[in-house]
C-alpha positions in Angstrom: -10.9 100.0 36.6 -8.1 102.5 37.0 -4.8 100.9 36.1 -3.2 103.6 38.4 -5.3 106.3 36.9 -6.7 108.9 39.3 -7.5 111.8 36.9 -8.5 112.3 33.3 -8.3 115.2 31.3 -10.1 115.6 27.7 -8.8 118.0 25.4 -10.8 119.7 22.5 -9.3 121.9 19.9 -11.8 123.8 17.7 -11.6 126.6 14.8 -15.1 127.5 13.9 -17.1 124.8 15.0 -20.2 126.3 16.4 -22.6 124.3 14.1 -21.0 120.9 16.0 -19.6 122.1 18.9 -22.8 121.8 21.3 -23.1 118.1 20.0 -19.6 117.4 20.7 -19.5 118.8 24.3 -22.9 117.3 25.3 -21.7 114.1 24.3 -18.1 114.3 26.1 -20.1 115.4 29.2 -22.3 112.1 28.9 -19.1 110.0 28.5 -17.4 111.9 31.5 -20.8 111.2 33.6 -20.6 107.5 32.9 -17.2 107.5 34.0 -17.8 108.9 37.2 -20.4 106.1 37.8 -17.3 104.0 38.1 -16.1 105.7 40.9 -13.8 108.3 39.0 -13.4 111.8 39.7 -15.0 114.1 37.0 -12.5 114.6 34.4 -11.0 118.1 33.4 -12.8 118.8 30.0 -10.6 121.5 28.2 -11.8 123.3 25.0 -9.2 125.3 23.1 -10.8 127.8 20.6 -8.2 128.6 18.3 -8.5 131.8 15.9 -12.2 131.6 16.0 -14.3 134.0 14.7 -17.7 132.3 14.7 -19.8 131.9 17.9 -18.0 128.8 19.3 -17.2 130.8 22.7 -21.1 131.4 23.3 -21.8 127.6 22.7 -19.2 126.7 25.1 -20.7 128.9 27.5 -23.5 126.7 28.1 -21.2 123.9 29.3 -19.9 125.1 32.9 -18.2 121.5 33.3 -15.9 123.1 30.1 -12.7 125.0 30.8 -12.4 127.2 27.8 -8.9 128.6 26.5 -8.7 131.0 23.7 -5.5 131.2 21.6 -4.8 132.8 18.0 -2.3 130.2 17.2 -4.0 128.6 14.1 -2.5 125.5 14.6 -4.0 122.0 15.7 -0.8 120.8 17.0 -0.1 123.7 19.3 -4.0 124.3 20.3 -4.1 120.7 21.4 -0.8 121.0 23.4 -2.0 124.0 24.8 -5.0 122.3 25.9 -3.2 119.2 27.3 -0.8 121.5 29.4 -3.8 123.2 30.6 -5.7 120.2 31.6 -2.8 119.0 33.5 -2.1 122.0 35.5 -5.7 121.6 36.3 -5.6 117.8 37.2 -3.4 118.8 40.0 -1.6 115.5 40.5 1.3 113.5 39.3 1.3 112.9 35.4 1.9 109.2 36.2 -1.8 109.2 37.5 -3.3 111.0 34.6 -5.0 109.7 31.4 -5.4 112.3 28.2 -8.0 111.8 26.0 -8.3 113.8 22.9 -11.0 114.2 20.2 -12.1 117.0 17.5 -15.2 119.5 17.6 -16.8 118.5 14.6 -17.9 115.1 16.2 -19.6 113.1 18.9 -17.8 110.5 21.1 -20.1 107.5 22.4 -21.1 107.3 26.4 -18.4 104.3 26.5 -15.6 106.6 25.5 -13.8 107.3 28.2 -14.5 104.1 30.3 -13.1 102.3 27.1 -10.1 103.9 27.1 -9.3 103.1 31.0 -10.4 99.7 30.8 -7.4 99.4 28.1 -5.2 101.4 30.7 -6.2 99.0 33.3 -5.2 96.0 31.3 -2.0 97.5 30.7 -1.8 100.0 27.9 0.2 102.7 27.6 -1.9 104.4 24.8 -5.2 104.0 22.9 -6.0 104.2 19.2 -9.8 104.1 18.5 -12.1 104.4 15.2 -13.5 107.2 13.7 -16.2 107.0 11.1 -18.7 109.5 9.3 -22.5 109.5 9.9 -23.2 107.2 6.7 -26.8 108.7 6.1 -25.0 112.2 5.8 -23.0 110.7 2.9 -24.2 110.9 -0.7 -25.0 107.5 -2.2 -21.9 107.2 -4.3 -19.6 108.2 -1.0 -21.5 105.7 1.1 -21.2 103.1 -1.3 -17.6 103.8 -1.6 -17.0 104.0 2.1 -18.4 100.5 2.9 -17.0 98.8 -0.1 -13.4 99.9 1.5 -14.3 99.6 5.3 -14.8 95.9 6.2 -14.0 95.0 9.7 -10.7 95.9 10.5 -9.9 98.7 8.1 -9.6 101.2 10.6 -6.7 99.8 12.7 -3.6 101.3 12.1 -5.0 104.7 11.5 -4.3 107.3 14.2 -6.9 109.9 14.6 -6.9 113.0 17.1 -10.4 112.3 17.3 -10.3 109.1 18.9 -6.8 109.0 21.0 -5.7 108.7 24.7 -2.4 108.0 26.7 -0.7 108.5 29.8 0.2 111.9 30.9 3.7 110.8 31.8 4.5 109.0 28.5 3.1 112.0 26.7 5.6 114.1 28.5 8.5 111.8 27.8 7.9 111.8 24.2 7.7 115.9 24.0 3.8 116.0 23.5 2.0 117.2 20.4 4.1 118.9 17.7 3.4 122.6 16.8 2.4 121.7 13.5 -0.9 122.5 11.4 -1.9 118.8 10.7 -0.7 115.1 11.4 0.5 116.0 15.2 -1.6 113.0 16.4 0.2 110.4 13.8 3.7 112.0 14.8 3.0 111.7 18.6 2.1 107.7 17.9 5.1 107.2 15.8 7.2 108.4 18.8 5.2 106.3 21.5 5.8 103.4 19.1 9.5 104.2 18.9 9.7 103.8 22.8 8.0 100.5 22.3 4.8 101.8 24.1 1.9 99.2 24.7 -1.0 100.8 22.3 -4.6 99.1 22.3 -6.2 99.6 19.0 -9.7 98.7 18.3 -13.1 99.8 16.3 -15.6 99.1 19.2 -17.4 102.3 20.0 -16.0 104.6 17.2 -16.3 108.5 17.6 -18.8 109.8 15.0 -17.1 112.8 12.9 -18.6 115.3 10.5 -19.2 114.0 7.0 -18.6 117.5 5.5 -16.0 117.6 2.4 -14.5 120.8 3.2 -12.4 120.6 6.6 -10.5 123.4 8.6 -7.1 121.7 7.7 -5.7 120.4 4.1 -5.3 116.6 3.9 -7.6 116.0 6.9 -10.7 113.7 7.1 -12.8 115.8 4.9 -10.1 115.4 2.3 -10.4 112.0 2.6 -13.9 111.8 1.9 -13.5 113.8 -0.9 -11.4 111.4 -2.6 -13.4 108.5 -1.8 -14.8 109.3 -5.1 -12.0 109.5 -7.0 -10.9 106.2 -5.7 -14.2 104.6 -6.5 -14.0 105.7 -9.9 
């Protein structure tokens, strides 16, 4: 179950996420441990603390498996690109044999997260686009009802989230990587992959759980989407 992949890197951008960061990193470590049980080397996990003014660095210090990079670019695109560059340098192998997985610091990945992505790589996928869901118990009744009414099986397919994304490193480099933007760097990357006719696997299995907060770190992000559910529900 490698699809020619010898090394995995995981990239996590974070901006003032001390409340959710420990749970996020712990979930990644669990997924990495599960991957090692399949015979893979330990993934390179890179956390990019971008313009953080809270205690995120102290939280991260409790995870020796994680390489921490600090920057002040205040851009999720740039910080995700920086983390990827650091991860590739630490992987120390041909990008053609490296898989890049990304998530966000306000969520938690399932134990099957990395193994699922590599299973798709083994089946011939160049990239992976997975589902992201909020913890429904954290939504108020109106938003929970709106969510359930809009998210029937298959509803998340076609949506791109940096919180549940993966691809081959050589292809990542070939399309120019993450753009230096403050939002939608994930969407732009997948659009460039599609333009090259990349083989992209999409699934709702084993989704990443993200924060149900209504005020996010960027305008137009997942928090804004959750806020809009009420307006759409009318």
